[in-house]
C-alpha positions as CSV (number, residue, x, y, z in Angstrom):
1,M,85.7,21.5,14.2
2,A,85.2,18.4,16.5
3,E,81.4,18.0,17.5
4,T,80.2,16.8,20.8
5,T,77.6,14.2,21.0
6,Y,75.7,13.2,24.0
7,Y,77.6,10.0,25.0
8,V,80.8,10.6,23.2
9,D,82.6,14.0,23.8
10,V,84.8,13.9,20.7
11,S,86.1,17.5,21.5
12,D,87.3,16.6,25.0
13,A,88.9,13.4,23.6
14,L,90.7,15.3,20.8
15,K,92.2,17.5,23.5
16,R,93.4,14.5,25.5
17,I,95.1,13.0,22.6
18,G,96.6,15.9,20.9
19,G,94.0,16.6,18.1
20,S,94.2,13.4,16.1
21,M,90.9,12.3,14.8
22,D,92.4,9.4,13.1
23,L,94.0,8.3,16.4
24,Y,90.8,8.5,18.3
25,K,88.8,6.6,15.6
26,R,91.5,3.9,16.0
27,L,91.2,3.8,19.9
28,L,87.4,3.7,19.5
29,K,87.4,1.0,16.9
30,Q,89.8,-1.1,19.3
31,Y,87.4,-0.3,22.3
32,S,84.4,-1.3,20.3
33,E,85.7,-4.8,19.3
34,T,85.4,-6.0,22.9
35,D,82.1,-6.8,24.3
36,H,82.5,-5.4,28.0
37,I,79.0,-6.2,29.2
38,E,78.5,-9.9,28.7
39,P,81.6,-10.9,30.8
40,L,80.5,-8.5,33.6
41,E,77.0,-9.8,33.6
42,E,78.4,-13.3,33.9
43,S,80.7,-12.3,36.9
44,L,77.5,-10.6,38.5
45,K,75.3,-13.6,38.0
46,D,78.0,-15.9,39.3
47,G,78.3,-13.8,42.5
48,A,81.9,-13.1,41.6
49,Y,81.8,-9.5,42.8
50,E,85.4,-9.0,43.1
51,D,85.8,-10.0,39.5
52,A,82.9,-7.9,38.6
53,A,84.3,-4.8,40.6
54,R,87.7,-5.4,38.7
55,K,86.0,-5.4,35.1
56,L,83.9,-2.2,36.2
57,H,87.0,-0.4,37.4
58,T,88.7,-1.2,33.9
59,L,85.7,-0.1,32.0
60,K,85.4,3.1,34.2
61,G,88.9,4.1,33.4
62,V,88.9,3.2,29.6
63,S,85.6,5.0,29.4
64,A,86.8,8.2,31.1
65,N,90.1,8.1,28.8
66,L,88.0,7.9,25.7
67,S,85.7,10.8,26.9
68,L,82.8,8.5,27.2
69,A,81.7,10.4,30.5
70,K,78.0,9.3,30.8
71,L,79.3,5.6,30.5
72,A,82.2,6.2,33.0
73,A,79.8,7.8,35.5
74,A,77.3,4.8,35.3
75,T,80.0,2.3,35.5
76,A,81.4,4.3,38.6
77,E,78.0,4.1,40.3
78,L,77.7,0.4,39.7
79,E,81.2,-0.1,40.9
80,K,80.3,1.3,44.1
81,I,77.0,-0.7,44.5
82,V,78.9,-3.8,43.7
83,H,81.5,-3.0,46.3
84,D,79.0,-2.0,48.9
85,G,77.0,-5.2,48.5
86,T,73.9,-3.8,47.6
87,D,71.2,-4.6,45.0
88,Y,72.8,-3.7,41.6
89,N,69.8,-4.9,39.2
90,E,68.7,-1.2,38.4
91,S,72.0,0.2,38.2
92,F,73.3,-2.7,35.8
93,K,70.2,-2.2,33.6
94,T,71.0,1.6,33.3
95,L,74.7,0.7,32.6
96,K,73.5,-1.7,29.7
97,E,71.4,1.0,28.3
98,I,74.1,3.6,28.3
99,Y,76.7,1.3,26.9
100,H,74.2,0.6,24.1
101,E,73.6,4.1,23.3
102,T,77.4,4.9,23.5
103,S,78.3,1.8,21.2
104,Q,75.8,3.2,18.6
105,Q,77.4,6.7,18.6
106,I,80.8,5.1,18.5
107,S,79.7,3.2,15.3
108,E,78.6,6.4,13.9
109,I,82.0,8.0,14.5
110,I,84.2,5.3,13.3
């Protein structure tokens, strides 16, 4: 039986992809091979907010599709803040922490 973890909902993901753990592991491996945070941080620091919002939107969608719900929620929150033009520092810090924890759990799965 699939196990549900705090950051990675394996059970939900397996329902989405027809129950193939091998496929899910491949998708997680592919996801984990990209650094999603550094390019986002560069866009934010450079004031390229439209680019940052696009990166956030992509990360939100991929995270949701992989059943990384906590990461998807944090990404959605930061995306809204960037769109609103308000201070993003605390939200970005939270996103980085959740991203790190999620990445740790992904590495345990793959």
